[in-house]
Structures are given as C-alpha cells and as structure tokens.
Residue, then its C-alpha position, 0 to 999 in steps of 0.5 A: m589639044s588643050e590650050l597652053k597656059t602662061c605664067t601670070y608673073c613671068g609670062c612663060e608658056l606652061e606645059e600641062d604638067d608644069v602648071y601651078e594654080f592658086e586662087g585662079e592664077y596660073m604660075c610656073e614652079r619658080c613663081y609659085d614658090d616666090n609668090t605663095c607660101v604655106c602657113e607653118s601652123c595650119g598648113d593653108r597656102m597663102w600669098t607671100d604678101d599676106d605672110c604675117g610671119d618673119s624670116y624664120i616662120s610663115l604664118c597666116e593672119g589668123c594663126r599669127n593672131e591666135y597662137y603667136t606673139r612678139c618678144c617685146c625686146c628683140n621683136s621676134i615672133i614666138s608661139n604663145d606656148d614658148a613665151y615668157y611673161a614678166e611685168n614692166d615698170d607699169y605692172e603691164e605684162e609683156a612677152y619675151c623669148q627665152t633668150c631675152y628673158n634670160k638676158y634681162p632677169h625679172s624679180i617678179h615672174s608672171y603667174s604662168y611662169k614655171p621654171e624647171p624644178i630643182f629638187y632638194g633632199n632625198g625623196p621620194r616625196y617632195i613638197g612644193v609650197e606656194l605662199e601668198i603674202d599681201k599688203g606690202g606691195k607688188d614691188n620688185e625691190n621687195a621681191d629682191d630683198i626676200m629672195d636675197a634673204v632666202n636664196i643664199g647659194d641656191e635658188l630655193i624660191y622664186i616669186k610670181s604675181d597673183g591676180s587674187l592678191d590686192d597688193g602682194l606676191e606669191i612666193v614659190t619654193h622648189p620641190m623639197t623633202l619635209d626634212f629639207h623644209k624643216n632643217e635647210m629651208p630658211w623659213n625664219s629668214l623668209s618670214e622675218k624679211a617679209l614682215s619687215l617689209d610690211y607684208l601679212s598673210h593670215q591677217t589679209g583674208t586674200c592669201g593661201l598656203h598651197c602644197h604640191v606633192n609629186r604624184n610618183s611618190f605614191g607609186e610608179e604606176k598610175e593605178k597605184q597612185d590613184e589608189c593612194i590619192s583616193r585615200v588622201l581624198y577620203f581622209v580630207e572628206h572624212h575629217w572635214e570639220e577638223l581640217l577646216k579648223f586646222s586650215r584657219r579658213t572660213e567655210s565660205q573661203m573654202n567653197k571659193w578657193a578649196a571646195r570639197y568633193g563631197f563625203k562618200s562611204s569609201p576612198k574609191e567612191v570619193m575618187e570617182s566623185a572627184k573625177k566626175n566633178t569637173d566643174i570645181g577645176r583646180y579650186a578644190c580642197v585637193n586639186l587633181t588637175n596637175y599632171y605631175t602633182i596633187e595640190f593641197r589648197m585648204f590652208r590659209g596663208t601665214l608668216k608664222v613659221n610653226t604653222i607653215l611647218a605644221t602644215l607641211e608635216l600634216v600634208d606629209l603624214i596624210c600622204q604617208m598614211s595613204l601608203d601605209k593604210s588600206d581602204e578599210e583602215m583609213s575608213a575606220l580611222s577616227w580623228t582621235d585615233f589619227v592624232s594619237e598615232i602621230s609621232c612626237e619625234a617625227y612631227p613635233e610642229l604638227i603636235t604643237y599646232l594641233k594643241e594650239r587649235q584644240l585639235y589634239v586630245n583636249e590638250p590646248v596650249e597658249c597660242t601666239e598670233e598668226m601673221 
C-alpha cells in the first residue's frame, strides 16, 4: 500500500487520485489552483507568485518580456500586436491600448500605425499615397495644420513618423480612385500648406512618393492577380531607363530604396525572379510583400501637384495595361508605342509631365521647379 501524501500548503491527506504535483511539491486541487497557474501565451505552468501578468491574463516572465507591453496611460498589459504607438513630447515612442489611444488622439502616428482603410470613389482600382516631406520639423502643430487643410469633413489623410527622414513627416492618404485623387482630394491645399510651413520633398533627397494599389483590382483569383502583376513588373523592367528619368531619382537612390528585380525576357520570368529574390524585401521598385496591395516605390517625393497627379496617372495606366494587354503585347510595346497610346483626355497631367521630362515623342515644354 502506497504511503499517503499530505498537501504542502493546507496539510490535508491526499488520496492517490487526488494528488497534484508541481516542481516536487504535492498539493490538493484547491491549493494547486491557488498556488500555480498557466501562462496563457506559451501554456507552461508556473507558481502564482511568478505570474508576470495582471488580473486579466497570466504570463510567464519570458512571454511577458517578448510578446507584451504596458499601456503608458492606464498601465494595462497588452500584446505587442494590439498595441498602438505614438510619440510623446520628447519624440519617444510610447505604447497605448486601443481605448487610451482613441481617448488621447495623436497628430503624428508611429511608423507602424495602420488604421482601418476608408475607400473613396467607386473602384475597383484604388491608390493609396505615401508622401514624405522633410526639413520643416517633426512637429505636432504642423501636422495638425496640414490635416486641417485637407481633412475638411472627411479623414482623407493621416500622418506618421518615418526614421528615414531628417526632420519631417510622412503623409498617407486613404485609398482613393484616380478620379477622386484628381477631382476631390485637395492636393493643392496640402502642397500650399506644407510649403508655407517650410517643408520640401523633391529638394531634400530623403523623400519618396509611394503608391499602393489594391491587389484585387487585378482580379479576384490570385492566379489572375499574379498574371497581371507580372506584366506590371515586366513593363517597369523593360522601360527602366525611361522610368528612372520619370522618377527623378538617381541610380544609387533606386538601388537603396527601390531596387529592380532584373530584366527577363517575359512577364512570367520577371515574376518568378521577383518571388525568388527575397533579399530585396520591401525595398523594391514594385514591392510585393504586402498582402492586400502592391507598392510602386520608384518615385522621388515632390510637392509639385502636377507631378503628383502625373505619377498617379502613370501608375493607373500601367495597371490598366496589365489588364488589357497580353504577355506578347506587353513584350512588344516600345516606349514610343506606349506614349502614343496615352489618352489626352484621360491622362492630361501625365502627358504634360512626360513633355517636361522630354519623354513624350520629342515634345519638350518649359518645366517649372520641383519642390
């Protein structure tokens, strides 16, 4: 007959089937529940005194340190994935729970901030713009002034910090159709306000103009999306020299922020190369790492409205061609053929800009300064 054990904590005698053991100590069920708990992240059991969580969640020290943080406002424990970040007055990033973040609005969001997108215009193609501006200060009051000039009645833009800038801001639009960008989005007001606050974009050398396009605008099925996106990649590689001139970036800037995948003889081969070339990551001419969008990263930042709209028209046109043309037709398309097919009515800003950059059938026009 086995020897009866006693509970380490309350001293009661334990029947064989009622013994709970942890780290060499024997306990009854009640004392086991009172003195030990399970980490809700990794599932390991620990002593209750070692619980690094709070009244809502039990966490071991390792999981608490690696996967969780505390809200700087209410001190509640939140997972890193659920935390919202914003900078304090000393430009130090602090974590917030969603409730506190919404209670204390911030003008400049952290770089990782991604709100629920608001779609403007009647799709199916939407373009979200990230425009970097620099030299005018990473300043909450400036951010408020820019948003006040643009967000009249609707939230069209929000503003984030970006470590690649010296002393500036990243302005992000919600997804908009090309028509909405051209006719409803107050780009002139944004540009005028930013310039009045001493911001620049093109002239800094640090700024980019990035355009996100929703993947489902290329088709509902992934196979169809990849087929069209492969033609986008082929167009970019096939006309790299012209697009380099269009972008206003230098070759070294492209290599750093928007590297090419390399020219191949067909759209399918370019796509295969892009999928294998994982070292580039998101710093590619067309970034494919986002789940819902592809991102055109080639273009240098600017506060010249014609250049912004011309860039959006170019992105829209390349995406439309990827739907309308076959692989063979895209492969046979020369730059001269491309520009000759551009509709003056649909893409007037693009034609003007191509002429300014001497990329339109040898028809240069006088070019105003980029900002």
